[in-house]
KELUMMAR-453303 format. One line per field, with one value per atom (N, C-alpha, C): x, y, z; atom name. Coordinates in nm, 4 decimals. Last residue first. Example, Ala and Ser with C-alpha at 12.3 -4.5 7.8 and 13.67 -1.06 7.14 Angstrom:
c1 <- c(1.2850,1.3670,1.2900,1.3190,1.2300,1.3200);
c2 <- c(-0.2250,-0.1060,0.0030,-0.5690,-0.4500,-0.3300);
c3 <- c(0.7080,0.7140,0.7870,0.7800,0.7800,0.7800);
vofi <- c(N,CA,C,N,CA,C);
This chain:
c1 <- c(-0.0790,-0.1680,-0.2955,0.0160,-0.0284,-0.1253,0.0467,0.1555,0.1395,-0.1480,-0.1259,-0.0360,-0.1562,-0.2173,-0.2359,0.0728,0.0750,-0.0291,-0.0193,0.1241,0.1212,-0.2382,-0.2304,-0.1249,-0.0827,-0.1796,-0.2041,0.0906,0.1612,0.0674,-0.1056,-0.0200,0.0785,-0.1841,-0.2831,-0.1644,0.0426,-0.0058,-0.1236,0.0801,0.1860,0.1484,-0.1335,-0.1236,-0.0434,-0.0761,-0.2020,-0.1764,0.1784,0.1810,0.0595,0.2266,0.1463,0.1985,0.5198,0.3851,0.3475,0.7550,0.6176,0.4947,0.9100,0.8729,0.7794,0.8421,0.8994,0.8609,0.9129,0.8255,0.9012,1.0399,1.0801,1.0356,0.9575,1.0977,1.1321,0.6936,0.7156,0.8718,0.7149,0.6422,0.6952,0.7992,0.8889,0.8135,0.5566,0.7342,0.7985,0.3703,0.3833,0.4932,0.5116,0.4745,0.4444,0.4952,0.6123,0.5844,0.2159,0.2928,0.4331,0.1147,0.0700,0.1512,0.3697,0.2794,0.2569,0.3531,0.4159,0.3277,0.3083,0.3537,0.4184,0.2414,0.3921,0.3960,-0.0382,0.0243,0.1729,-0.0596,-0.1121,-0.0107,-0.0304,0.0307,0.0462,-0.2345,-0.0987,-0.0235,-0.4675,-0.4668,-0.2914,-0.4274,-0.3980,-0.3563,-0.4707,-0.3575,-0.3184,-0.7283,-0.6297,-0.4785,-0.8253,-0.8843,-0.7378,-0.7895,-0.7078,-0.7548,-0.9066,-0.7650,-0.7104,-1.1752,-1.1339,-0.9419,-1.2259,-1.2258,-1.1636,-0.9616,-1.0953,-1.1013,-0.7629,-0.7501,-0.9413,-0.5767,-0.6998,-0.7210,-0.3456,-0.3594,-0.4921,-0.1421,-0.2795,-0.2420,0.1108,0.0671,-0.0715,0.3025,0.1934,0.1787,0.6318,0.5611,0.4169,0.8102,0.7876,0.6897,0.8279,0.9660,0.9018,0.4895,0.6148,0.6947,0.1841,0.3001,0.4187,-0.1336,-0.0148,0.0893,-0.4998,-0.3788,-0.2736,-0.7095,-0.6574,-0.4981,-0.9668,-0.8414,-0.8325,-1.1098,-1.1426,-1.0207,-1.2654,-1.1372,-1.1981,-1.6106,-1.4924,-1.3880,-1.6352,-1.6657,-1.5554,-1.7949,-1.7023,-1.7001);
c2 <- c(-2.7766,-2.8429,-2.8947,-2.4937,-2.6172,-2.7084,-2.2594,-2.3036,-2.4619,-2.0969,-2.0925,-2.2063,-2.1402,-2.2166,-2.2273,-1.9779,-2.1446,-2.1831,-1.7194,-1.7977,-1.9517,-1.6847,-1.7171,-1.7720,-1.7204,-1.8072,-1.7970,-1.4911,-1.6223,-1.7324,-1.2679,-1.3314,-1.4442,-1.2970,-1.3095,-1.3510,-1.2416,-1.3495,-1.3867,-0.9821,-1.0903,-1.2085,-0.8731,-0.8533,-0.9538,-0.8717,-0.9447,-0.9292,-0.7458,-0.8744,-0.9618,-0.4654,-0.5336,-0.6911,-0.3776,-0.4952,-0.5286,-0.2561,-0.1565,-0.2594,-0.4579,-0.3743,-0.2807,-0.7790,-0.6233,-0.5520,-1.0643,-0.9737,-0.8304,-1.2251,-1.2432,-1.1211,-1.2661,-1.2498,-1.2206,-1.3467,-1.2135,-1.1844,-1.5857,-1.5066,-1.3329,-1.6816,-1.7052,-1.6143,-1.6257,-1.5911,-1.6003,-1.8031,-1.6426,-1.5865,-2.0480,-1.9980,-1.8587,-2.0442,-2.0686,-2.0185,-1.9883,-1.8955,-1.8938,-2.2572,-2.1318,-2.0035,-2.4815,-2.4157,-2.2960,-2.7442,-2.6069,-2.5439,-2.9347,-2.9637,-2.8674,-2.8661,-2.8320,-2.9174,-2.8332,-2.9213,-2.9718,-2.6532,-2.8271,-2.8822,-2.4610,-2.4689,-2.6220,-2.4523,-2.4527,-2.4850,-2.4279,-2.5302,-2.5743,-2.2051,-2.2977,-2.4126,-2.0170,-2.0162,-2.1397,-2.1188,-2.1536,-2.1132,-1.9940,-2.0700,-2.1927,-1.7206,-1.7512,-1.9052,-1.6695,-1.6620,-1.7355,-1.6953,-1.7890,-1.7926,-1.4714,-1.6461,-1.7077,-1.2421,-1.2811,-1.4291,-1.0899,-1.1710,-1.2034,-0.8595,-0.8865,-0.9730,-0.9606,-0.9526,-0.9465,-0.8903,-0.9280,-0.8734,-1.0114,-0.9205,-0.9861,-1.0837,-1.0769,-0.9693,-1.1901,-1.0661,-1.1058,-1.3983,-1.3801,-1.2809,-1.3618,-1.3493,-1.3441,-1.3507,-1.3339,-1.3022,-1.4934,-1.4642,-1.4857,-1.3602,-1.4574,-1.3966,-1.3223,-1.2917,-1.4047,-1.1625,-1.2765,-1.2694,-0.9683,-0.9404,-1.0966,-1.0279,-1.0485,-1.0356,-0.8888,-0.9231,-0.9341,-1.0271,-0.9010,-0.9704,-1.2818,-1.2095,-1.0987,-1.2747,-1.2930,-1.2133);
c3 <- c(-2.5131,-2.6151,-2.6044,-2.3577,-2.3229,-2.4699,-2.4027,-2.4273,-2.4262,-2.3232,-2.4740,-2.5037,-2.0664,-2.1218,-2.2777,-1.9925,-1.9484,-2.0369,-2.0578,-2.1212,-2.0964,-1.8639,-1.9935,-2.0918,-1.6234,-1.6456,-1.7957,-1.6598,-1.6532,-1.6878,-1.6896,-1.8157,-1.7918,-1.3894,-1.5379,-1.6641,-1.2603,-1.2630,-1.3751,-1.4028,-1.3747,-1.3713,-1.2257,-1.3922,-1.4196,-1.0131,-1.0181,-1.1630,-0.9590,-0.9325,-0.9917,-1.2127,-1.1002,-1.0779,-1.3823,-1.3942,-1.2576,-1.3841,-1.4090,-1.4337,-1.3312,-1.1990,-1.2504,-1.4566,-1.4723,-1.3518,-1.2619,-1.3209,-1.3413,-1.1185,-1.2827,-1.3376,-0.8589,-0.8895,-1.0224,-0.9063,-0.8717,-0.8835,-0.9877,-1.0791,-1.0157,-0.7456,-0.8636,-0.9780,-0.5542,-0.5473,-0.6892,-0.6865,-0.6857,-0.6601,-0.6331,-0.7921,-0.7402,-0.3507,-0.3756,-0.5604,-0.2739,-0.2689,-0.3234,-0.3715,-0.4535,-0.4269,-0.3622,-0.2909,-0.3795,-0.6640,-0.5890,-0.5009,-0.8579,-0.7452,-0.6404,-1.1145,-1.0928,-0.9231,-1.0534,-1.1748,-1.1576,-0.8442,-0.8151,-0.9511,-1.0121,-0.8862,-0.8591,-1.1701,-1.2110,-1.1253,-0.9923,-1.0876,-1.1084,-0.9082,-0.8344,-0.9036,-1.1714,-1.0698,-1.0150,-1.1802,-1.2764,-1.2713,-0.9747,-0.9739,-1.0837,-1.0481,-0.9598,-0.9421,-1.3071,-1.2999,-1.1556,-1.1743,-1.3337,-1.3323,-1.0102,-0.9777,-1.0829,-1.0632,-1.0832,-1.0478,-0.8161,-0.9130,-0.9322,-0.6623,-0.6912,-0.8224,-0.3867,-0.5222,-0.5597,-0.1348,-0.1634,-0.3200,0.1544,0.0453,-0.0134,0.3985,0.3360,0.2451,0.3820,0.4348,0.3342,0.3376,0.4541,0.4775,0.0362,0.1194,0.2600,0.0258,-0.0463,0.0430,0.0502,0.1282,0.0406,-0.0160,-0.0434,0.0433,-0.0373,0.0231,-0.0160,-0.3018,-0.2189,-0.1829,-0.3765,-0.3115,-0.2549,-0.6908,-0.5492,-0.4837,-0.9832,-0.8793,-0.7518,-1.0796,-1.0497,-0.9556,-1.3470,-1.1871,-1.1850,-1.6352,-1.5789,-1.4427);
vofi <- c(N,CA,C,N,CA,C,N,CA,C,N,CA,C,N,CA,C,N,CA,C,N,CA,C,N,CA,C,N,CA,C,N,CA,C,N,CA,C,N,CA,C,N,CA,C,N,CA,C,N,CA,C,N,CA,C,N,CA,C,N,CA,C,N,CA,C,N,CA,C,N,CA,C,N,CA,C,N,CA,C,N,CA,C,N,CA,C,N,CA,C,N,CA,C,N,CA,C,N,CA,C,N,CA,C,N,CA,C,N,CA,C,N,CA,C,N,CA,C,N,CA,C,N,CA,C,N,CA,C,N,CA,C,N,CA,C,N,CA,C,N,CA,C,N,CA,C,N,CA,C,N,CA,C,N,CA,C,N,CA,C,N,CA,C,N,CA,C,N,CA,C,N,CA,C,N,CA,C,N,CA,C,N,CA,C,N,CA,C,N,CA,C,N,CA,C,N,CA,C,N,CA,C,N,CA,C,N,CA,C,N,CA,C,N,CA,C,N,CA,C,N,CA,C,N,CA,C,N,CA,C,N,CA,C,N,CA,C,N,CA,C,N,CA,C,N,CA,C,N,CA,C);
């Protein structure tokens, strides 16, 4: 598995970065494409619903995991 790489996102008009492994980043991009949503929009949805004790990168990983667990 690859090491995490910093990726840039824009949330609520502000730039932020998350460190994600290539596989998680690609899966996140694939999910956004399946939902016909820009990646920043999907990241904003995850950001708005995450627990404040959970970092954004972790929340994205959990979202990706949950998505594939629920996909038959």
